[in-house]
N, C-alpha and C positions, 0 to 999 in steps of 0.2 A: 414665277414669271421674271424674277430678278436675277442678275448675275451674282456670283459670290463676291465679285468686286464691289457691287453695289451694297450688299448686305455687310461687308466688312467696314466700307466707308460710313455707313449710316450707324451701324450698332457697335462694332468692335474697335474701330479707330479711336473714339473718345476714351474707351476703356484702357487701350494700350497706352495712350498718352498719359493717362493717370499712373499707370504702371512705371513709365520712364520718370515720373516725378516722385516715386517712392511708395505709391499706394499698392495694396494688394487688389487683385482683380481675378474674376472668375467668368468663364464663359460656360454656360450651361446649356447643352443641347438636349432637348426633351421632346419626345413625340412618339407616335405609333411607328411599328416596324414599317419601313418602306416610305417613310415620310420625307426622306432626304437629309437626315442628321449627319450621316457619314460623309455624304457628298458635300454638304456644306462645309463641315470641318476640314476634310481632306482635299476635296476637289480633284482637279486633274491638271496636269502640266500644260497641255495644249488644247484650247487657246489659254493665253495667260489670264484672260478675264475670268477664267473658272478655277484659278488657284484657289485653295481652300483657306479658310480663316486661320488655321494653324500656321501655314507657311507664310501667310501674309503677316501675321502677328510676329513671327520670328524675325522675318526681314525688317520690320518696323523697329523692333527692339534693338536689334544689332546695328542698324543705321543710326539710331539714336545714341548708342553706346560709342559708336565710331566718332560720331561728331562732337561728344562731350569732351571738355578740356578739364583737367585737374579734378577728376572725380574717379571714384572706385565703384564698381558694380558687383553685387552678388545676385545672381539670377538662379532662381529655382522654378522648375516647372514640374507639373505632375498631370498625368492624364489618366482618369479613373473612369471605369465602366460600372454602372449600376445597373444590374439586370436580375429579375427575379429575386430582388432583396439581397443579391449577393454583390460585394464590392470587389473589383479587381484593379490592380495597378498595372495599367498597359505599358508603362515604361520600366517596370521592375524586371529583375532577372527571370522570374517565373511569372508569365502572364496568366497562368492557369490557377495560381494560388489565390484563394480568397483571403480578404482582409477582414479584421474584425470591425 
């Protein structure tokens, strides 16, 4: 019943704030097929209140970097899928390749 904006503000925003301060962070979407994991993480462009957690987090991180003075940043992101005990890197060159 909540928008992805509400979910981001309540759950992911504090985590991303910690990331901008140098801590590691993980957002783990877990649940049954059809429960809304992909929608929550990816969302839709219109209406903007339904943008996903991933795009909101990237906007948040890059706004923080842009506002920072006299600082250097190294940003690493990964997007992994665990399905039927197989792990795949969704940002890798071959998204079908299984990881050990």
